[in-house]
C-alpha positions in Angstrom: 0.0 0.0 0.0 1.3 3.4 -1.0 0.1 6.2 1.3 0.1 9.9 0.6 -0.4 12.4 3.4 -1.5 15.9 2.1 -0.4 18.6 4.5 -1.4 22.3 4.2 2.0 23.9 4.7 5.6 22.8 4.1 6.7 23.1 7.7 3.6 21.0 8.7 4.6 18.3 6.2 8.1 18.3 7.6 6.8 17.8 11.1 4.5 14.9 10.0 7.4 13.2 8.2 9.9 13.5 11.1 7.4 12.4 13.7 6.4 9.3 11.7 9.9 7.9 11.4 13.0 8.1 9.2 12.3 10.9 6.7 14.1 12.0 3.6 13.0 14.8 1.2 13.1 13.8 -2.5 12.2 16.4 -5.1 9.9 18.3 -2.7 8.1 15.2 -1.3 9.0 13.5 2.0 9.6 9.8 1.9 9.1 8.1 5.2 9.9 4.7 6.8 7.4 4.2 9.6 5.8 1.4 11.7 2.6 3.4 12.1 1.3 2.7 8.5 1.6 -0.6 6.7 3.2 0.5 3.5 5.2 3.2 1.8 4.5 6.7 3.0 4.9 10.1 1.2 4.2 13.4 2.6 3.6 16.5 0.5 2.0 19.9 1.2 0.0 22.6 -0.4 1.1 26.2 0.2 -2.2 27.4 1.7 -4.8 28.0 -1.0 -3.5 26.6 -4.3 -6.9 26.7 -6.0 -9.4 29.6 -6.4 -12.8 30.2 -8.0 -12.4 31.0 -11.7 -14.3 34.1 -12.8 -16.9 32.7 -15.2 -17.5 36.1 -16.6 -14.1 37.2 -17.8 -15.6 39.6 -20.4 -19.0 40.1 -18.8 -19.9 43.7 -17.9 -21.4 43.3 -14.5 -20.9 47.1 -14.0 -24.2 47.7 -15.8 -27.4 47.7 -13.9 -29.3 46.2 -16.8 -27.1 43.0 -16.6 -27.9 42.4 -12.9 -28.5 40.0 -11.2 -26.1 37.5 -12.8 -25.6 33.9 -11.8 -23.2 31.5 -13.5 -24.6 28.1 -14.5 -21.6 26.5 -12.8 -18.5 27.5 -10.9 -15.1 26.2 -12.0 -11.8 26.3 -10.1 -8.3 26.9 -11.3 -4.8 26.6 -9.9 -3.3 30.0 -8.9 -0.8 31.1 -11.5 2.1 31.3 -8.9 1.2 27.9 -7.3 1.3 25.6 -10.4 4.7 24.1 -9.6 3.5 22.9 -6.2 0.2 21.7 -7.6 2.1 19.6 -10.2 4.2 18.1 -7.4 1.0 17.1 -5.5 -0.4 15.7 -8.7 2.7 13.6 -9.2 2.5 12.1 -5.7 -1.3 11.5 -5.9 -0.9 9.5 -9.1 1.6 7.2 -7.3 -0.6 6.7 -4.3 -3.1 4.0 -3.5 -4.5 5.8 -0.4 -4.7 9.5 0.4 -4.7 10.8 4.0 -5.9 14.4 4.3 -3.6 16.2 6.7 -4.4 19.9 6.1 -5.4 22.1 9.1 -8.2 20.4 11.0 -10.9 22.9 10.2 -13.3 23.9 7.5 -10.8 25.9 5.5 -8.3 23.1 5.7 -10.8 20.6 4.5 -11.7 22.9 1.6 -8.1 23.4 0.6 -7.5 19.7 0.3 -10.7 18.8 -1.7 -10.3 21.7 -4.1 -6.8 20.5 -5.0 -7.8 16.9 -5.2 -10.9 17.7 -7.4 -8.6 18.9 -10.1 -6.6 15.7 -10.2 -8.2 12.8 -12.1 -9.2 9.9 -9.9 -7.8 11.5 -6.7 -11.1 11.7 -4.8 -11.5 7.9 -5.1 -8.2 7.5 -3.2 -9.2 9.6 -0.2 -9.7 7.3 2.7 -8.6 8.9 6.0 -8.6 12.3 7.8 -5.7 13.2 10.1 -7.3 15.4 12.8 -4.6 17.1 14.8 -4.7 19.5 17.7 -0.9 19.6 18.4 2.1 19.5 16.1 4.3 17.9 18.7 5.7 14.4 17.9 3.4 12.9 20.5 0.4 14.8 19.1 1.1 13.8 15.5 1.7 10.1 16.4 -1.6 10.1 18.4 -3.5 11.5 15.5 -2.0 8.9 13.1 -3.0 6.1 15.5 -6.5 7.5 15.5 -7.1 8.3 11.8 -10.7 9.2 11.1 -12.7 8.0 8.0 -12.5 10.9 5.5 -16.3 11.0 5.2 -16.7 12.1 8.8 -15.4 15.6 8.0 -16.1 15.8 4.2 -19.2 18.1 4.9 -16.8 20.8 6.3 -15.5 21.2 2.8 -19.0 21.4 1.5 -19.8 24.2 4.0 -16.6 26.1 3.1 -17.5 25.8 -0.6 -21.0 27.1 0.0 -19.6 30.0 1.9 -17.1 30.9 -0.8 -19.6 30.6 -3.7 -22.3 32.6 -1.7 -19.8 35.3 -0.9 -18.7 35.5 -4.6 -22.3 35.9 -5.7 -23.1 38.6 -3.2 -19.9 40.5 -4.1 -20.3 40.1 -7.9 -23.8 41.4 -7.8 -24.1 43.9 -5.0 -20.7 45.6 -5.2 -21.3 47.0 -8.7 -25.0 47.6 -8.0 -24.3 49.7 -4.9 -21.5 51.7 -6.6 -23.6 52.4 -9.7 -26.7 53.4 -7.7 -24.6 55.8 -5.6 -23.1 57.2 -8.9 -26.7 57.8 -10.2 -27.5 59.6 -7.0 -24.4 61.8 -7.3 -22.7 60.5 -4.1 -19.9 58.8 -6.0 -17.8 60.1 -8.8 -16.7 57.8 -11.7 -13.1 58.0 -10.6 -13.9 57.5 -6.9 -13.0 54.2 -5.2 -15.9 51.7 -5.7 -17.8 50.1 -2.9 -17.8 46.4 -2.1 -20.6 44.6 -0.3 -20.0 41.4 1.6 -22.4 38.9 3.2 -20.6 39.2 6.5 -18.4 42.3 6.2 -21.3 44.7 5.5 -23.3 43.8 8.6 -20.2 44.3 10.8 -19.7 47.7 9.2 -23.4 48.3 10.0 -22.9 47.5 13.7 -20.1 50.0 14.0 -22.0 52.7 12.1 -25.1 52.2 14.3 -22.9 52.3 17.4 -21.4 55.6 16.2 -24.8 57.1 15.4 -26.2 56.1 18.8 -23.3 57.9 20.5 -23.6 61.0 18.4 -27.3 61.3 18.8 -27.3 60.5 22.5 -28.8 63.2 24.7 -28.1 62.7 28.4 -31.0 62.7 30.7 -30.4 64.0 34.3 -31.7 62.2 37.3 -31.2 62.5 41.1 -30.5 60.0 43.9 -30.4 60.3 47.7 -27.5 59.0 49.8 -26.9 58.7 53.5 -23.5 59.2 55.2 -22.7 58.1 58.7 -20.0 59.5 61.1 -17.4 57.1 59.7 -17.8 58.5 56.2 -19.4 55.4 54.9 -21.9 56.1 52.1 -25.2 54.2 51.9 -27.1 54.2 48.7 -30.4 53.0 47.3 -31.7 52.4 43.8 -34.4 54.9 43.6 -34.0 57.5 40.8 -35.9 60.8 40.7 -36.7 62.5 37.4 -36.7 66.0 39.0 -34.8 67.7 41.8 -38.1 68.7 43.4 -39.1 65.0 43.7 -35.8 64.2 45.2 -36.1 67.1 47.7 -39.5 65.9 48.8 -38.1 62.4 49.5 -35.2 63.9 51.3 -37.5 65.9 53.6 -39.1 62.6 54.9 -35.7 61.4 56.2 -34.6 61.8 59.8 -31.2 62.4 61.3 -30.9 58.8 62.6 -30.9 55.5 60.8 -31.3 52.0 62.2 -29.0 49.1 61.2 -31.7 46.8 59.8 -29.6 43.8 58.6 -25.9 42.8 58.3 -25.2 40.0 55.7 -21.8 38.5 55.4 -20.9 35.7 53.1 -17.7 33.9 52.2 -17.3 33.6 48.5 -14.9 31.8 46.1 -14.1 32.7 42.6 -12.4 30.2 40.3 -9.8 31.2 37.7 -11.0 32.5 34.2 -11.9 30.0 31.5 -9.1 28.7 29.2 -8.6 30.6 26.0 -10.4 30.0 22.7 -9.4 32.1 19.7 -11.9 34.9 20.3 -11.2 35.4 24.0 -7.4 35.3 23.2 -7.8 37.9 20.5 -9.9 40.0 22.9 -7.4 39.8 25.7 -4.4 40.6 23.5 -6.2 43.6 22.1 -6.9 44.9 25.7 -3.5 44.2 27.1 -1.1 44.7 24.2 -3.1 46.5 21.5 -2.7 43.6 19.1 -5.2 43.6 16.4 -7.1 40.3 15.9 -5.5 39.3 12.7 -2.1 39.8 14.1 -2.9 37.7 17.2 -4.1 34.9 15.0 -1.0 35.1 12.8 1.3 34.8 15.9 -0.9 32.0 17.4 -0.6 30.1 14.1 3.2 30.4 14.2 3.3 29.1 17.8 1.1 26.1 16.7 3.4 25.4 13.7 6.4 25.5 16.1 4.7 22.8 18.2 4.5 24.8 21.4 0.8 25.5 21.6 -2.4 23.7 20.5 -4.5 24.5 17.4 -5.5 28.2 17.6 -8.7 28.3 15.4 -11.0 26.9 18.1 -14.2 28.1 19.6 -14.0 25.8 22.7 -12.8 26.8 26.1 -12.6 23.3 27.4 -10.1 20.5 27.2 -10.5 16.7 27.6 -9.0 14.6 30.4 -6.2 13.6 28.0 -4.9 17.1 27.7 -5.4 17.7 31.5 -3.2 14.7 32.3 -0.3 15.8 30.2 -0.6 19.4 31.6 -0.4 18.0 35.2 2.7 15.9 34.3 4.5 19.0 33.0 3.5 21.5 35.7 7.1 21.8 37.0 8.3 22.5 33.4 5.8 25.2 32.9 6.6 26.8 36.2 10.2 26.8 35.2 9.4 28.6 32.0 7.6 31.3 33.9 10.2 31.4 36.6 7.7 31.0 39.4 7.3 28.8 42.4 3.5 29.0 42.7 1.2 26.6 44.6 -0.9 24.7 42.1 -3.0 22.2 44.1 -5.9 21.7 41.8 -4.6 18.6 40.0 -8.0 16.9 39.7 -10.1 18.0 36.7 -13.0 20.5 37.2 -16.0 20.7 34.9 -15.4 24.4 34.2 -12.2 23.5 32.4 -12.3 19.7 31.6 -15.0 17.6 30.1 -14.9 14.2 28.5 -16.8 15.2 25.3 -16.2 15.2 21.6 -14.8 18.5 20.3 -13.4 19.6 17.0 -10.7 21.4 18.8 -10.1 21.9 22.4 -9.0 25.2 24.1 -5.7 26.9 23.3 -3.1 25.5 25.7 0.7 24.9 25.8 1.9 21.6 24.5 4.3 19.4 26.5 7.1 20.7 24.3 8.8 23.3 26.5 12.3 22.7 25.2 11.7 25.0 22.1 10.2 27.8 24.1 13.6 29.3 24.9 13.9 30.2 21.2 10.8 32.3 21.2 11.3 36.1 21.0 9.2 39.3 20.8 5.5 38.9 20.3 5.7 35.2 19.9 7.1 34.9 23.4 4.5 37.4 24.8 1.6 35.4 23.4 3.0 32.1 24.5 3.4 33.3 28.1 -0.1 34.7 28.0 -1.5 31.3 27.0 0.7 29.5 29.5 -0.2 31.7 32.4 -3.9 31.4 31.6 -3.6 27.6 31.5 -1.8 27.4 34.8 -4.4 29.5 36.5 -6.7 26.5 36.2 -4.5 24.6 38.7 -4.2 27.5 41.2 -6.4 27.9 44.3 -9.7 29.9 44.1 -9.7 33.6 45.0 -11.6 33.9 48.3 -13.2 36.9 50.0 -15.8 37.9 52.5 -18.6 40.0 51.1 -20.6 42.1 53.6 -23.7 44.2 53.0 -25.1 46.6 55.7 -28.7 47.8 55.2 -30.0 50.9 57.0 -33.6 51.9 57.5 -34.6 55.6 57.7 -38.3 56.2 58.1 -39.2 53.3 55.8 -36.6 53.9 53.2 -33.6 51.5 52.9 -30.0 52.2 52.0 -27.1 49.8 51.7 -23.3 49.8 51.7 -21.2 46.9 50.5 -17.7 45.8 51.4 -15.3 43.1 50.4 -12.3 41.7 52.3 -9.9 39.3 50.6 -9.2 36.1 52.6 -7.0 34.3 50.0 -5.3 35.7 46.9 -5.6 32.3 45.1 -5.1 32.5 41.3 -5.1 36.3 41.3 -1.5 36.3 42.6 -0.3 34.4 39.6 -2.4 36.5 37.3 -0.9 39.8 38.7 -4.5 40.9 39.4 -4.7 43.8 41.9 -7.3 43.1 44.6 -8.6 46.2 46.5 -10.4 45.6 49.7 -13.4 47.8 50.6 -13.6 47.5 54.4 -16.7 48.5 56.2 -16.7 49.6 59.9 -18.1 47.2 62.4 -21.9 47.6 62.8 -24.4 46.0 65.1 -27.9 45.0 64.0 -30.5 47.3 65.7 -27.9 50.0 66.4 -28.9 53.6 65.7 -26.6 55.7 63.7 -26.4 59.4 63.2 -26.7 59.9 59.4 -26.7 62.9 57.1 -28.8 62.8 53.9 -27.8 64.4 50.6 -28.9 64.6 47.0 -26.6 63.5 44.2 -27.2 64.6 40.6 -26.2 62.2 37.7 -27.2 61.6 34.1 -27.6 58.7 31.8 -24.5 57.6 29.9 -24.1 57.2 26.1 -23.5 53.7 24.7 -19.9 52.5 25.0 -17.8 52.8 21.9 -17.3 49.4 20.2 -13.7 48.2 20.5 -12.1 45.3 18.6 -12.1 43.5 21.9 -15.9 43.9 22.6 -16.7 43.3 19.0 -14.9 40.0 19.0 -15.8 38.9 22.5 -19.5 39.8 22.7 -21.1 41.4 19.6 -20.1 39.0 16.8 -20.7 35.8 18.7 -24.1 37.3 19.8 -25.2 37.7 16.1 -23.3 34.5 15.0 -21.4 36.6 12.5 -18.5 34.9 10.9 -16.5 32.1 12.6 -13.6 32.3 15.1 -11.3 31.6 12.2 -12.7 34.3 9.8 -13.6 37.2 12.1 -10.1 38.7 12.3 -9.7 38.6 8.5 -13.1 40.3 8.1 -12.2 43.2 10.4 -8.9 43.6 8.6 -10.8 43.7 5.3 -13.2 46.4 6.3 -10.3 48.5 7.6 -8.4 48.0 4.4 -11.4 49.0 2.4 -11.7 52.3 4.3 -15.1 51.5 5.9 -13.8 51.7 9.5 -10.7 52.8 11.4 -9.2 51.4 14.6 -7.5 53.4 17.3 -4.3 51.4 17.9 -4.0 52.5 21.6 -7.6 51.9 22.7 -8.9 49.5 20.1 -11.9 51.7 19.5 -13.7 51.3 16.2 -14.9 54.3 14.2 -16.8 54.3 10.9 -15.4 56.4 8.0 -17.6 58.6 5.8 -17.4 55.8 3.2 -18.7 53.3 5.8 -21.6 55.5 6.8 -22.5 56.2 3.2 -22.6 52.5 2.4 -24.7 51.5 5.4 -27.1 54.4 5.2 -27.7 53.8 1.5 -28.3 50.1 1.9 -30.5 50.7 5.1 -32.6 53.2 3.2 -33.4 50.5 0.6 -33.8 47.9 3.3 -31.1 45.7 1.8 -30.7 42.6 4.0 -26.9 42.6 4.0 -26.8 45.3 6.6 -28.9 43.3 9.0 -26.7 41.4 11.5 -29.6 39.2 12.7 -30.5 38.1 9.2 -26.9 37.4 8.3 -26.5 35.5 11.5 -29.3 33.2 10.4 -27.4 32.6 7.1 -24.4 31.6 9.2 -26.5 29.1 11.1 -27.7 27.7 7.8 -24.1 27.3 6.7 -23.2 25.4 9.8 -26.1 23.0 9.0 -24.2 22.1 5.8 -21.1 21.2 7.9 -23.4 19.0 10.1 -24.7 17.2 7.0 -28.3 18.5 7.5 -28.4 20.8 4.4 -26.7 20.7 1.0 -24.5 23.3 -0.5 -26.8 23.4 -3.5 -29.7 24.4 -1.3 -27.7 27.2 0.3 -26.5 28.6 -3.1 -30.1 28.5 -4.4 -31.3 30.4 -1.4 -28.5 33.0 -1.9 -29.6 33.5 -5.5 -33.2 34.0 -4.5 -32.3 36.5 -1.8 -30.0 38.5 -4.2 -32.8 38.6 -6.9 -35.4 39.8 -4.4 -33.1 42.5 -3.0 -32.2 43.9 -6.4 -35.8 44.0 -7.5 -36.7 45.8 -4.3 -34.0 48.4 -4.8 -34.7 49.2 -8.5 -36.4 52.5 -7.7 
């Protein structure tokens, strides 16, 4: 039996070959002697995306409203002009092989890269038998994956999902980008020589969210309100939740209060807070944006490099859990990790806890360090910064809980209640390792039933405008809320809308601002009620795409739905 392993990148292919056994590179392909597979083994790689959609309308004038909508009868794919040499190498090895093992990145895009290449090679698809599903590029991780090869059909639907996504995005862009630009030209908002607009199935709703946030801030009118507070002789401030719309109403309530208050109740409770969840891609991007002002695309780029070096697990994950297998190796290497960080911390939680560890099937588990600490010493700059961030977050899982005593004192003053809260730390726990500052808020000692001399006062405040969206809040909360994009694609989309001059990002704060172009695009499409500005609608499309990956819907169905939606939208916006 002659096996061919198709990797995604050259360094990935090299790691596979060297982990399998004795490896030698011959004319761009690795030849391997191994006991893990019964036969001859070759390993060859793509160089990312070798294949792309071929424009079916090379000479078609889609920049004419009369010619829209336009849908090709079929999509064809072609090898990128600068990647033909590598494609021919893969083709050569495919023709020699009896069995193909897909070893591209274990995600939707990796699946798509493999199948798009193999489709263009006669009889290649018939040879595809197994899927190498890898979370770690350490020797141990690679060997484990080869010992547990999955049937290729188990993951084939991911390629279908990726293909549906790519074709749908092409159709939306090919139709709506010229249509929007031409309509704006007709209306006099866009000159013929001005930069044209692009409309995307996911990018445009994200621009819309940022525009809406900006408009809400600009149009916000603060509304004043008044509240009453009590202050005792110790200077402790007691508050209640009642808000008054006018100063007069607040003054009336104030006049009903006396100069003494009674301690109605004292509630004290010991509380424990466990360490934060392990990182998935979105939370890692969010944290790196807040701490180091890394943009999301850059964080993913660095995380990918760490994965390829075999020091961290697969980065494009939306899981914050690991399985008992990963937990076990982490426990075994705790001393190594502590040495890397240069710490002598107490890490007593060496039994798995459900917040972090569950024995369940996951495409990819959380981002954690691998057992390979020997190569960490070679890390420099931002790679080292990101690795240490991942390592530290992982070790927090083993640290003791942060513990504190929470106290609330409630006063009664002529039937109105006011409260003051205080916290006193009893154990630093994981916060010490996380360099998290804990500030105690200590209350004086009170006795239930005691009478206190209190002064009442009126405090004026006003409603606050919505918070400006940041890259961190967009990634961590907003996009997952609307199911816009995937963890693997969101960073690229944000970069795209910045590059296309729809939004800007403040490098220090991470705050996102729409440009005039971005506002023009969204307001124009909103005015015509074009669905591609609506995040909720687009989120439903994303859910439909995921159904393809789950084998519940076909790519043909999704493409047909896309065509119908485009047609309806263009007809709606004719006027």
